[in-house]
C-alpha positions as CSV (number, residue, x, y, z in Angstrom):
1,M,-109.0,123.4,69.1
2,R,-107.6,120.2,67.6
3,V,-106.0,119.4,64.3
4,A,-106.5,115.9,63.0
5,A,-104.8,114.2,60.0
6,I,-106.3,111.5,57.9
7,I,-103.7,109.4,56.1
8,A,-105.1,107.7,53.0
9,A,-103.4,104.4,52.5
10,A,-106.3,102.2,51.1
11,G,-105.3,102.2,47.4
12,V,-104.8,99.0,45.5
13,G,-101.7,100.2,43.7
14,Q,-102.1,98.5,40.4
15,R,-99.4,100.5,38.7
16,M,-96.9,99.3,41.2
17,G,-97.4,95.6,40.4
18,G,-96.3,92.8,42.7
19,Q,-98.0,91.3,45.7
20,T,-97.3,93.8,48.4
21,P,-99.6,96.9,48.6
22,K,-97.5,100.0,48.0
23,P,-97.9,101.6,51.5
24,Y,-96.1,98.5,52.9
25,L,-93.3,98.3,50.4
26,M,-89.9,98.9,52.0
27,L,-88.1,102.2,51.6
28,A,-84.7,101.9,53.3
29,N,-85.7,99.0,55.5
30,K,-89.0,100.6,56.6
31,P,-92.5,100.6,55.1
32,I,-93.3,103.7,53.1
33,L,-96.3,104.4,55.3
34,A,-94.1,104.4,58.4
35,H,-91.9,107.1,56.9
36,T,-95.0,109.2,56.3
37,L,-96.5,108.7,59.8
38,E,-93.2,109.6,61.4
39,I,-93.6,113.2,60.1
40,F,-97.0,113.6,61.6
41,E,-95.9,111.9,64.8
42,K,-93.3,114.6,65.4
43,I,-95.1,117.7,64.5
44,P,-96.8,119.2,67.5
45,E,-99.4,121.1,65.5
46,V,-101.1,117.8,64.7
47,Q,-102.8,116.2,67.7
48,E,-104.2,113.0,66.2
49,V,-104.0,110.7,63.2
50,T,-106.5,108.4,61.5
51,V,-105.1,105.8,59.1
52,V,-107.3,104.5,56.3
53,A,-106.2,101.1,55.0
54,H,-107.7,98.7,52.5
55,P,-110.1,96.4,54.3
56,D,-108.0,93.4,53.4
57,D,-104.9,95.1,54.9
58,L,-106.0,96.2,58.3
59,D,-104.0,93.5,60.1
60,L,-101.0,94.1,57.8
61,C,-101.1,97.8,58.6
62,Q,-101.4,97.3,62.3
63,D,-98.7,94.5,62.5
64,T,-96.1,96.0,60.2
65,V,-96.5,99.7,60.6
66,I,-98.5,101.0,63.6
67,S,-97.5,98.6,66.3
68,P,-93.8,98.1,65.5
69,F,-93.1,101.9,65.3
70,N,-95.3,102.7,68.3
71,F,-97.1,105.7,66.7
72,K,-98.9,107.3,69.7
73,K,-100.9,109.8,67.6
74,V,-102.5,107.1,65.5
75,L,-105.7,106.8,67.4
76,R,-107.7,104.7,64.9
77,L,-107.3,102.5,61.9
78,V,-110.4,102.4,59.7
79,P,-111.2,100.4,56.5
80,G,-111.3,102.2,53.2
81,G,-114.1,102.2,50.7
82,K,-114.5,101.6,47.0
83,E,-113.1,105.0,45.9
84,R,-110.6,107.4,47.6
85,Q,-113.5,109.7,48.4
86,D,-115.3,106.9,50.2
87,S,-112.2,106.0,52.2
88,V,-111.7,109.6,53.4
89,Y,-115.4,109.8,54.3
90,H,-115.1,106.7,56.4
91,A,-112.4,108.4,58.4
92,L,-114.1,111.7,58.6
93,K,-117.2,110.1,60.1
94,T,-115.1,108.8,63.0
95,L,-114.0,112.4,63.7
96,Q,-117.6,113.8,63.9
97,R,-117.8,113.1,67.6
98,E,-115.0,115.5,68.4
99,D,-116.6,118.9,69.3
100,D,-113.2,120.7,69.4
101,L,-112.0,119.6,66.0
102,E,-110.9,122.7,64.0
103,I,-108.8,121.6,61.0
104,V,-108.7,118.2,59.1
105,L,-105.7,117.3,57.0
106,V,-105.8,114.7,54.4
107,H,-102.5,113.3,53.2
108,D,-101.4,110.4,50.9
109,G,-99.8,107.6,52.8
110,V,-97.3,107.1,50.0
111,R,-95.9,110.7,50.1
112,P,-93.1,110.3,52.7
113,F,-91.2,113.5,51.8
114,I,-93.7,116.0,53.2
115,T,-92.0,118.5,55.6
116,P,-93.3,120.0,58.9
117,D,-93.1,123.5,57.4
118,Q,-95.4,122.5,54.6
119,I,-97.9,120.9,57.0
120,R,-97.9,124.1,59.1
121,A,-98.4,126.2,55.9
122,V,-101.6,124.4,54.8
123,I,-103.0,124.5,58.4
124,Q,-102.6,128.2,58.5
125,G,-104.0,128.5,55.0
126,A,-107.1,126.6,56.0
127,R,-107.5,128.7,59.1
128,R,-107.5,131.9,56.9
129,H,-109.4,130.7,53.9
130,G,-111.3,127.6,54.7
131,G,-109.2,125.2,52.6
132,A,-105.6,125.0,51.4
133,V,-103.6,122.6,49.3
134,L,-100.0,122.1,48.4
135,G,-99.1,122.4,44.8
136,W,-96.3,122.9,42.4
137,P,-96.4,125.0,39.1
138,A,-96.3,122.9,36.0
139,Q,-92.8,123.0,34.5
140,D,-93.3,121.0,31.3
141,T,-95.3,121.9,28.2
142,L,-98.8,120.4,28.6
143,K,-100.8,119.0,25.7
144,R,-104.4,117.6,25.6
145,V,-104.3,114.3,23.7
146,N,-107.0,112.1,22.3
147,S,-107.3,108.3,22.8
148,Q,-105.3,107.7,19.5
149,G,-102.4,109.7,20.9
150,E,-103.0,112.7,18.7
151,V,-102.4,116.2,20.1
152,L,-105.6,118.2,20.3
153,Q,-104.4,121.3,22.1
154,T,-101.4,122.8,23.7
155,L,-102.4,124.2,27.1
156,D,-101.2,127.4,28.7
157,R,-99.2,126.2,31.7
158,Q,-99.0,129.6,33.3
159,D,-102.1,128.9,35.5
160,I,-101.7,125.1,35.8
161,W,-100.5,123.6,39.1
162,Q,-99.9,120.0,40.1
163,I,-101.8,119.5,43.3
164,Q,-100.2,117.5,46.1
165,T,-101.1,116.6,49.7
166,P,-101.6,117.4,52.5
167,Q,-104.8,119.3,51.9
168,A,-106.2,121.1,54.9
169,F,-109.8,122.3,55.6
170,Q,-111.9,123.7,58.4
171,A,-113.7,120.7,59.7
172,P,-117.3,122.0,59.2
173,L,-116.7,123.0,55.6
174,L,-115.2,119.6,54.8
175,W,-118.0,117.7,56.4
176,R,-120.6,119.8,54.5
177,A,-118.8,119.4,51.2
178,F,-118.8,115.5,51.6
179,V,-122.5,115.4,52.5
180,D,-123.4,117.6,49.6
181,A,-121.3,115.6,47.2
182,Y,-123.0,112.3,48.2
183,S,-126.4,113.9,48.0
184,R,-125.7,114.6,44.3
185,N,-123.7,111.4,43.7
186,F,-120.7,113.6,42.9
187,Y,-117.2,112.1,43.1
188,A,-113.9,113.9,42.8
189,T,-110.3,112.9,42.8
190,D,-109.3,115.1,45.7
191,E,-111.0,116.7,48.7
192,A,-110.4,120.3,47.4
193,A,-112.7,119.6,44.5
194,L,-115.6,118.9,46.8
195,L,-115.2,122.3,48.4
196,E,-114.9,123.9,45.0
197,E,-118.2,122.3,44.0
198,N,-119.7,124.1,47.0
199,H,-118.1,127.4,45.9
200,Q,-115.8,127.5,48.9
201,P,-112.4,129.1,48.4
202,V,-109.3,126.9,48.3
203,V,-105.9,128.4,48.2
204,V,-102.8,126.7,46.7
205,I,-99.6,127.0,48.7
206,P,-96.3,126.2,47.0
207,G,-95.1,122.8,47.9
208,S,-92.0,121.0,46.5
209,P,-91.1,118.9,43.5
210,F,-89.6,116.4,46.1
211,N,-93.1,115.8,47.6
212,L,-93.2,112.6,45.6
213,K,-96.2,110.3,45.5
214,I,-94.8,106.8,45.1
215,T,-97.1,104.9,42.7
216,T,-94.7,103.1,40.3
217,P,-91.5,101.1,40.5
218,Q,-89.7,104.0,39.0
219,D,-91.0,106.3,41.8
220,L,-89.8,103.9,44.4
221,Q,-86.3,103.9,42.9
222,L,-86.3,107.7,42.9
223,A,-87.5,107.7,46.5
224,E,-84.5,105.5,47.5
225,G,-82.3,108.2,46.0
226,L,-84.1,111.0,47.6
227,L,-84.4,109.6,51.1
228,P,-80.8,110.2,52.2
229,M,-80.9,113.9,51.1
230,F,-84.3,114.3,52.8
231,K,-83.0,112.9,56.1
232,K,-79.8,115.0,55.9
233,L,-81.8,118.2,55.4
234,W,-84.2,117.3,58.2
235,R,-81.3,116.7,60.6
236,K,-79.6,119.9,59.6
237,K,-82.7,122.1,59.9
238,H,-83.8,120.8,63.2
239,A,-80.4,120.2,64.9
240,G,-80.5,121.5,68.4
241,R,-84.3,122.1,68.4
242,S,-86.7,120.4,70.7
243,G,-89.3,118.8,68.4
244,V,-89.7,120.0,64.8
C-alpha cells in the first residue's frame, strides 16, 4: 500500500509582497519549496509526491525547483485552482487511478521545517483513526475582536490548538469528503475540516513551534535564523543512519 504526498504551493502570497511567489523565494541559496521537498524525498515511508503550483508558475516550479534538484519522487506537477481546496482536489484527482493508494498527506510547500518523525506520526495516526493533523497548543491569551478592534470575548485556550501540516488521511475517506463538500458547495481552510463535516474522526498529534509557515517577510527572516539549527539537529539525529 502506497503513501502519497500532495505539496500545496499554488498560493499567491499577497502578504509576502514582491514579485517572486513565496515558494520560490530563496532560503539559504535554495528555494523554500526545494527545502520542503527534500524532506519528503528522503523519507522512505512516502513513495510519491505531487506538487500543486499556480497555473502561471508551472514552468517556474519545474525549472527552478524540480529539475535542478532532481526530485525523483515528484511524479507530477499540476496546476492549482481558485482556492486551496480546489488546488488539493486537482492533485487528488490525479491519484484516483492508483488502486493501492492507502494514505494521502497534504503539506504546505512553505513549511520547510517539518521532520521525518512528524510525518511518520501523522501517517500512523491516519492509519488508526482515519485522519490525523499536526498541531501545537495555543500559548498566548486569545481574544475575539470585532472589526473596530474592540475585544468581544477572551477565549479559553485550554482546548485551542494551532493546526499545522502535514495532514494525513485514509485515501477513500479524503476523496469522499471532497466529493461531499463540492456537492454542498462547502469550502474549508484545511482538509481536516472536510472530514469533520462528514463526522469522521480526526486526531491532533503534537507538532512543533518550529514548523513555521513562511507567509510574511518577517517569517522569512525567522526562517533564515532557524535553518542552521534545523540542519544541525537533522545531522546529529541521523548521523550514521542509512536514510532518515
